[in-house]
N, C-alpha and C positions, 0 to 999 in steps of 0.2 A: 198194487199200492193200497187200494181201497180196502182189501181184505185184511191188511196189517193193522189198520186202525182199531184201537181197543175201545169199545163203547164205555163211557163213564156211568157209573152206578146211577140207575134211574132215581133212586131215593134221594141222592144228593142233588139231583137236577130239578127237583120240585120247586114250585113258586115260593112255598113257605121257607124252604132252606135257603134259596137264593136271596129272599128278602132279609132273613136273619143275617146271612153272610155279608150282605151289603151294609146293612145298618151297623153291624159290629165293626166292619172295616172303617166306616165313616167315624165311628166313635174313637177307634184306635188312632186314626190320623188327627182328630181334634186334640186327643191327649198328648200326642207326640208334639204337635205344634205348640201346645201350651208349655210343655216341659222345655222345649227349645227356647221359647221366649223367656222363661224363668231363669234359664241358665245363661242367658245373654250371649248365645252362640250365633255367629254369622256363618251360616252354612256355605255362603259363596266365598268367604275369606276366613278360613279357620285361624289364620295368623292373628286376627284382631280380636281374639278371645279376651274378655276383660279379666284382669288379674286383680284381685282384691289386695289392699295394703295390709301388711302384716304388722304386728306389735313391735317387731324389731327394727322396722324402717325408721330412719331419721326424718323428721319433718323440717319445714322451713325454720321454725323457731329454734329447733335443736342446733341446726347449722349456724344460725345467727349468734346465739349466745355462746356456743362453744368456741367460735372464732373471736367474739368480743372479749370473753374472759381470757382467752389465750393471749390476746394482745395486751390486755391489762397487766397480766402477769409479767410479760416481757418488758412493759413500761416500767414496773416496779424494779426489775432486776437491773435496769440500765440507767436509773436515776443517780446522778452524782450526789444529790443531797442525802439519799438513802445510804450511799457508800460512805459518805462523811459520818453520818450518824453511827453506822456499824463500827467504823474505825475508832471513833471516840470511846465506845464500849470496850474495844480491845485495849486501847491505851490505858484506860482506867484499871482494867483487870491486870495489866502488866506492872503496875506500881506496887510498892511495898504496902501502901495503905490506900486501897480503893475508896472512893468517896460515894459511889452509887451501889445500890443493892445488887444489881446484876453484875457489877464489877467485883463485889465481894464474893459472889457466888463462883465467878469464873477466875478468881485470882490464881495466878501461876508464876509469880515472880520468883526467880531462883530455881526453877525446875531444871533438872539435869538434861532434859531433852532438848533444851535450847542452847545452853552453853556448858562447856566443861573448863573449869578453872578461869572463867571469864572470857573464854574464846569460842567462836563459832568454828566448828570443825566438820569435816566430812567423815565417812564411815572408816576411813584409814587413819584418822587422827590428824590429818593435815588441815591447815588453815582453809576456811571456806569463805566464798563470797557471801556477804550478809544478805544480799537480795534473794539468794537461793539456799539460805541455811536450812530451811525446813525440808527442802528437797533432798539434802545430802546427809541429814542426821536427825534421828530421834522421832520422826513424825509419821512413820509407816507402821500401823498397828499389825500388819502381817509380815513385817521384815524378819528374815531368818538370822540376822546378824545381831551383834552385841548392842546395837543401837535401838532395838525394839523398845517402844515406850513403856510397855508393861514391865519389861525386865529392869529398865532404868529407874522408873519411879517407884517400883516395889522395893528395889535395893535402897532407894533414898528415903522412902516414907513408911515402909512396911506393907503387908499384904492389902489389908482393907483400904487404908488411906491411899496407898499407891494406885489401886485400881480405880478409885474415885478420881484421883488426880489426872489419870490418863484421860478419862472422859471430859472432865471440866477443862483441861488444857486444850485438847483438840477441838472442842466446841468453841472455846475462846478464840482459837486461831482462825476459825471460819469468819470471825467478825473483822479480822485484819484486812488492810488494803490488799495484801498479796493473797490471802486466802490459805486454806489447808490443802497441801498437795494430795492428789487422788490416792487412795489406798493402792499399794502394789508398786508405787513409783521406785522403790529400792531395787526392783528387778531389772530396771533400765540403766543401772550403773555401768560405766565403761571406763577404760583408762585412756588418758590423753596426755602425752608428754610426760609420763610418769606420774601423773596425778589423777586421782579418782573424780570423775565428773558424772554427768547423767545425760542420757539421750534426750530427755524432755528439755533440759536446759539448752542443749546444742540446737534443737529444733527451734526453740524460742529466739535464740541468738541470730539463727539464720533468717528467720521471718522478719526480724527487726534490723536486718543488715548490720549485725554486730554492734548495734547501739544498745549498751547496757541498760539505759534508762527505759527505752522502748521494749527491750527483751523482757524486763521485769513485769511490765504491764501486760505484754503479750502472754507470758507464762501465767500470770494471775488470772486472765479471762479464758485461757484455753485448758490448763491442766490442774486447776484447784477447785475445791468446793468452798463456796462462799455463802455466808449467812443471807446475803442479799438475794442470791439465786434460790436458796431454800425458801425464803419468804415469798418470792414470786411464784414459785411452783406450789407453795401452800395455799396461796390465794386462789389459784386455778382449781385446786382440789376441793377447797371449801366451797367455792362457788358452784362447783358441779354437784356437790351434795345438796346445797340449798336449791339448786334448780330441779334436781330429781324430786325433792320433797314438795316444792311448789307445784310442779306439774303431775305429781303422783306417778312417776315413772318407776315401774317395778321390774320390767323386762331386762334381764342380765345382758343379753346381746346388744340391746340398744344402749345401755349404760357403757359397755366397753367401747362401742362405736363413738359415742359422744365424747368420752374421755380421750380417745385416740386423736380425734380431731382437735380438741382443746389443748392437749399436751403437745401435739406436733406444731400447732400455731405458736404456742409459747416458745418452743425450742427454736424453730426456724426464724421467728420474728427477732428473737434475741440474737441469733447468729447473723441475721441481716444487719442489725444495728451495728454489731461489732465490725462487720465487713465494711460498712460505711465510714466508721470512725478510724479504723485501723488500716485503711488502704487496701481492702480485699481480704484481710485476715479476720475470720469470724470469731465471735464469742462462743464459748461452749457452755451451756448450762447442764452440768452433770445431773443435778436433781430432775430436771425436765426430761433429759434423755433416758434416765433410769426409769422414770415413771412411764414414758412412752413405751419403752421395751417391755416393761412388766405388763402393761395393758394389752399390748399387742400379743404377747404370749398367752395372757388370760383369755382373749377372744379366740385364739387358736385352740386352746385346750378345751374350753367350754363348747366350741363349735364341733370339735372332734367327739366329745362325749355325746352330743346330740345326734351326730351322724351315726355313731356306733348304736345308739338307742333306736334310731330309725331302721337301721340294718336289722337289728334283732326283731323289730316289729314286722318288717317286711318278710323276714325269713319265717316268722311264725304264721303270717297270712298265707305264704306260699305253701307251707306244710299243710295248712287247713285246706287250701284249694286242692292240693294233691289228694287228700283224703276224700274231699267231696267228689272229686272226679272219679275216684275208684268206686264210690257208692253209686254214682250215676251209671257207670258202665255195668255194675253188678245188677242194677234194675233192669237193664236191657239184655241181660245174658240169656234170659228165657225166650226172648222174641225170636220167631222163625226168620230165617234168611232164605229168600227165593232167588232163583237164577235169572229170571226174566220178569218183565213188567206185567205179563199176563197173569202170572201166578200172584203177584201183589194185588192186582185188581180182583182176581178171584177171591183172595182173602177178604178184601173189603166188601164184596157181595155176601160172602158167608156171614161176616159180622153183622152186616146190615140185615140179613134175613133173621139172624138170631135175635137182634133187637126188636124187629117187627113181631116175631112170634111172642116175645116177652110182653110187648105192649098189648097184643091181642089177648094174651092169656089174662092180663089184669083187667082188660075191658070187659071180657066175658064174665068175670066174677063180679 
C-alpha cells in the first residue's frame, strides 16, 4: 500500500509556497464572506433571501387611493339627486324648444327613431311598450334591420345632419331615467305569442316578478348605458391620472394594476348597492365593466410583450454562453490527457523543473 502513494512535488511543499497558499486562501474566504453579507444571503436558510421591491409593485398608498376613488365613483353613479339632474337634461332636450344650452345641443324632438306616426313600435311595426320602446326600435347603432338609427335619421335629415343627429340623440338618451340600451340589443329579439319582444326585457320582467314598474327600473340599471354611470367612471379615470401625476408614477404595469383595482372597486361597489336596493338584483355599470376589461387586457398584452422580450434576451445570453463554452473547450484542446495519476504528477514535476531552470537562468545573468 505504501508503495502506491505518489509523493507530492517538493517545490510545492516548501514553507514559502505553503505560506502563500494559506494567506491566499484566507483572503479568498474573507472576500467570499463579504460578498455573501452584501448579497444578504442566509446560507443556513436560502428560502429567506431578501427580494427587493420592483417599480411595478403597488404600495399601501396605491391600494388606499385606488379603492377610495373607486368607491367615490360608485357613490356618484347611485345618487338619486344625480339621476334627477340627468333626467331633467333629457326632458329639456326632448321638448320642441329646449331652454338650457345642453338641451339645445342634444335636442331630438320628433326624431324617427323614437316614434313612427306618433306611435312607439317594435321592429315588426307592432305597438310597443313605452317603457321598453328604445329596446325594440331605432336605438341600436349596429342593428342590421330597417330600424338602424343611421338609416332612419339619414333618411329623415340627409347625410351630414342625419349622422350628427344619431350621436346627439343617443347621447341625450343616456341622460334619461331609463338610459340607452346597450349596443347589440337587437340581436336578442324573439317571438312571443306572435309578437316581437326581446330577451333582455323578459329577463327584467322575470327578475321583477312581472311587475312592469320594477321591471323598467331593473332594465334601466342592468342593460343600459347611463350618463350617470359614465360620469362615475369618468371620475375614477380622472382621479387615477391626477394620482399618477402627483406621485410621479411612470411604470406602465403599475398603472394597469392600479386602474384594475380602482375600476373593479367602482364596478363591484355599484353592483352591491343595486343588490341591496333591488333585493339581490345588482346594478351593472357598463362603462366601469368596459374599462375594467380593457385595462385587464392591456396588462396582459404589456406583460406578454415584456415576457417575449425577456425570452429574446435570455436566448441571446444562452447563445453567447454556448459560444464562450466552445472557446473554453478549444483552449484546452492542446492539453495532454494521461491515463493515471502518476503521469499527471510527473507532468507537474517536469513543469516545476522547467520553471526552476528558467529562474536559475535569469539569476545567473
